[in-house]
Structure formats: structure tokens, C-alpha cells
C-alpha positions as CSV (number, residue, x, y, z in Angstrom):
1,M,0.0,0.0,0.0
2,I,2.8,2.4,0.8
3,K,4.6,1.4,-2.4
4,D,1.4,2.2,-4.3
5,K,1.1,5.6,-2.7
6,F,4.7,6.4,-3.5
7,Y,4.3,5.2,-7.1
8,V,1.2,7.4,-7.5
9,E,3.1,10.4,-6.2
10,V,5.9,9.7,-8.7
11,V,3.5,9.2,-11.6
12,L,1.4,12.2,-10.9
13,G,4.4,14.4,-10.8
14,N,7.3,15.3,-8.7
15,P,6.3,14.5,-5.2
16,G,7.3,16.9,-2.5
17,K,10.5,15.9,-0.9
18,S,8.9,15.5,2.5
19,V,6.1,13.3,1.1
20,G,8.6,11.0,-0.6
21,T,10.8,10.8,2.5
22,S,7.8,10.1,4.7
23,L,6.5,7.3,2.5
24,K,10.0,5.7,2.2
25,L,10.5,5.8,6.0
26,S,7.0,4.3,6.5
27,L,7.8,1.5,4.0
28,K,11.1,0.7,5.7
29,Q,9.4,0.5,9.1
30,I,6.7,-1.8,7.9
31,Q,9.2,-4.1,6.2
32,K,11.2,-4.2,9.4
33,E,8.1,-5.1,11.4
34,I,7.2,-7.8,8.9
35,G,10.7,-9.3,9.3
36,I,10.4,-9.3,13.1
37,L,6.9,-11.0,13.0
38,E,8.2,-13.6,10.6
39,E,11.1,-14.4,12.9
40,K,8.8,-14.7,15.9
41,L,6.5,-17.0,14.0
42,L,9.5,-19.1,13.0
43,N,10.7,-19.4,16.5
44,F,7.2,-20.2,17.8
45,E,6.7,-23.0,15.3
46,K,10.1,-24.4,16.0
47,Q,9.3,-24.6,19.7
48,V,5.8,-26.0,19.4
49,H,6.4,-28.5,16.5
50,Q,10.1,-29.4,16.9
51,D,9.5,-33.1,16.6
52,L,7.3,-32.8,13.6
53,L,9.7,-30.4,11.8
54,T,12.6,-32.8,12.5
55,S,10.6,-35.7,11.0
56,L,9.5,-33.7,7.9
57,K,13.1,-32.6,7.2
58,T,14.2,-36.3,7.0
59,I,12.0,-36.6,3.9
60,R,14.1,-36.1,0.7
61,G,13.5,-32.7,-0.9
62,I,11.9,-31.0,2.2
63,C,14.0,-28.3,3.6
64,E,13.4,-26.3,6.8
65,K,11.3,-23.6,5.1
66,T,9.1,-26.2,3.3
67,A,8.6,-28.1,6.6
68,I,7.6,-25.0,8.4
69,M,5.1,-24.0,5.7
70,L,3.6,-27.5,5.8
71,V,3.2,-27.3,9.6
72,V,1.7,-23.8,9.5
73,L,-0.7,-24.5,6.6
74,T,-1.9,-27.8,8.0
75,G,-2.0,-26.8,11.7
76,G,0.6,-29.4,12.5
77,F,-1.4,-32.0,10.6
78,E,-4.0,-32.0,13.4
79,R,-6.8,-30.7,11.1
80,F,-6.8,-34.1,9.3
81,S,-8.0,-37.4,10.7
82,S,-6.8,-39.4,7.7
83,P,-4.4,-39.1,4.8
84,G,-7.4,-38.8,2.5
85,E,-8.5,-35.6,4.1
86,L,-5.0,-34.2,3.7
87,F,-5.1,-35.1,0.0
88,N,-8.5,-33.6,-0.5
89,Y,-7.3,-30.4,1.2
90,T,-4.3,-30.1,-1.1
91,G,-6.2,-31.0,-4.2
92,F,-4.3,-34.3,-4.8
93,T,-5.9,-37.7,-5.2
94,S,-4.3,-41.0,-4.4
95,I,-4.8,-44.2,-6.3
96,I,-3.7,-47.5,-4.9
97,R,-3.0,-50.4,-7.3
98,E,-2.3,-53.8,-5.7
99,S,-1.1,-57.1,-6.9
100,K,-0.4,-60.1,-4.7
101,R,3.0,-58.8,-3.7
102,I,3.2,-55.2,-4.7
103,K,1.2,-52.2,-3.6
104,K,1.8,-49.0,-5.7
105,Y,0.6,-45.5,-4.8
106,Y,0.0,-42.9,-7.5
107,F,-0.7,-39.3,-6.7
108,F,-2.0,-36.7,-9.2
109,N,-3.4,-33.3,-9.0
110,N,-7.2,-33.3,-9.2
111,T,-7.5,-29.8,-10.7
């Protein structure tokens, strides 16, 4: 929003120096506050769901940031009582094909 205001001031003409300075300072302050809040959220999630984060990071291809996003978006996977509910939430569908000795799982996006 602050970026938009600053852009409008520039497009409409030469903004007053005080207006431009004020908007730039406001933008910097908001960005700083966002960074602080993101750091607090990260620390909170690490404390509350440390075991879950550690388990998720053992899966190949899942880094710390991805693990945190999965935990945050799914509420620590507590929102779902079954894997099927999780797949429905994400828009993926699972298909199980079985033979006598082999069970194969296929996942595809249902959209």
C-alpha cells in the first residue's frame, strides 16, 4: 500500500521531498516489522512443533522452510484425521494399485 502511494506520487508528478521521504520511511518501518513478526512465527513454530519439523526434514526434498510451511498451513497436521482428508485439502488424489505382492501408490493433482 505504501509502495502504491509512493508510485502514485511519482507518476502524478514530482512529489514533495517531505512526502517521498515520509513514504519511504514508512515502507522501511513496515518491512522491518514484517521481518520481526516472521522471525517470531518461525521461533514459535520451532518450539511447538520441533519433533514434527525434524521428522519432515528427513524426507528427501523437504528443507526447513518447506517443513515450516507444511506445519503452518496444516495446523501441525492436526486438522486431518486421515491421509485422504489431507489429499482432499491439497487437491491431490491418491490411487492404490495392488497385486499379490506389490502395492503402488500414485498421486496426481485433481484440478
